[in-house]
C-alpha positions in Angstrom: 99.7 38.2 85.0 96.1 38.6 86.0 93.8 40.7 83.8 90.3 41.9 84.3 87.9 43.1 81.7 84.5 44.6 82.4 81.6 44.3 79.8 78.0 45.3 79.7 75.7 48.0 78.4 76.8 51.6 78.6 73.3 53.0 78.9 70.6 51.9 81.3 67.2 53.5 81.8 66.1 54.6 85.3 64.4 51.9 87.4 66.1 49.1 85.3 68.8 46.8 86.5 72.4 47.4 85.7 74.3 44.3 84.8 78.0 44.1 84.1 80.3 41.2 83.8 84.1 40.9 84.7 86.1 38.3 82.8 89.3 37.3 84.5 92.3 35.7 82.7 95.7 34.7 84.1 94.2 33.4 87.4 91.3 31.6 88.6 88.5 33.3 90.6 88.4 30.3 92.9 92.0 30.6 94.0 92.0 30.7 97.8 92.2 34.0 99.7 91.2 36.5 97.1 88.2 38.7 96.9 86.8 39.9 93.6 85.2 43.3 93.8 83.2 45.9 92.0 84.1 49.6 92.6 82.6 52.7 90.9 83.6 56.3 90.5 80.7 58.8 89.6 81.7 61.8 87.4 83.7 64.2 89.6 83.7 62.0 92.8 86.0 59.5 94.5 85.9 55.8 94.3 83.1 53.8 95.9 83.4 50.1 96.8 80.2 48.2 95.9 80.9 44.6 97.0 82.8 41.5 96.5 82.5 37.8 95.9 85.1 35.7 97.6 86.9 32.5 96.3 84.4 30.5 98.0 81.5 32.2 96.4 80.6 34.2 99.6 79.5 37.8 99.0 79.6 41.1 101.0 78.1 44.4 100.0 78.5 48.0 101.0 75.6 48.7 103.4 74.5 51.8 101.4 74.1 49.5 98.3 73.2 46.3 99.8 69.5 46.3 99.2 70.0 46.7 95.4 73.1 44.7 94.8 74.0 41.2 93.9 77.1 39.6 92.7 77.3 36.1 91.2 80.0 34.1 89.3 80.4 31.5 86.5 83.5 29.5 87.5 83.4 27.7 84.1 84.0 31.0 82.4 86.0 32.6 85.2 83.7 35.5 85.2 81.7 37.3 88.0 78.8 39.5 87.5 77.3 42.6 89.2 73.6 43.5 89.2 72.4 46.7 90.6 68.7 47.1 90.6 66.4 50.2 90.4 69.0 52.4 89.1 68.8 56.2 89.0 70.9 58.9 87.4 73.1 58.9 90.6 74.3 55.5 89.5 76.0 56.9 86.5 79.7 56.0 87.1 82.8 54.4 85.7 82.4 50.8 87.1 85.7 48.8 87.8 86.2 45.2 88.7 89.3 44.5 90.8 91.1 42.0 93.0 92.4 42.1 96.5 93.8 39.5 98.9 92.2 38.7 102.2 93.3 41.1 105.0 94.6 43.6 102.5 92.9 46.9 101.7 94.8 47.3 98.4 93.6 46.0 95.1 96.4 44.5 93.1 94.7 44.2 89.8 92.1 46.3 88.2 90.0 46.3 85.0 90.1 49.3 82.8 86.7 50.3 83.8 83.5 50.9 81.9 81.2 54.0 81.8 77.6 53.2 82.5 75.2 56.2 82.1 71.7 56.0 83.6 69.4 58.1 81.5 66.1 57.9 79.7 
């Protein structure tokens, strides 16, 4: 059973960089043919995919967030990390990490999510 757990600050000030880590257990993030994504849901709105890091370390981001987003990984800890720069209150959301298989639009495992509030 794969489990994902988000961790990081719950409050970030405007213009700063949001940083969240997803710790994965029950499966390696280097296993072939899987993407490890970040997804967010602002209050009262739908889910928004942010980007992923693949099993080989390749990354791909939503065009709307690409200029402010990076995703990295630490394979020794089986973790991957989201950094979103120059945040504003519009980046306030519940942030989730999730896994999906190549050529599938469905996420098969999700973290519980963590609320990040951007406020001074």
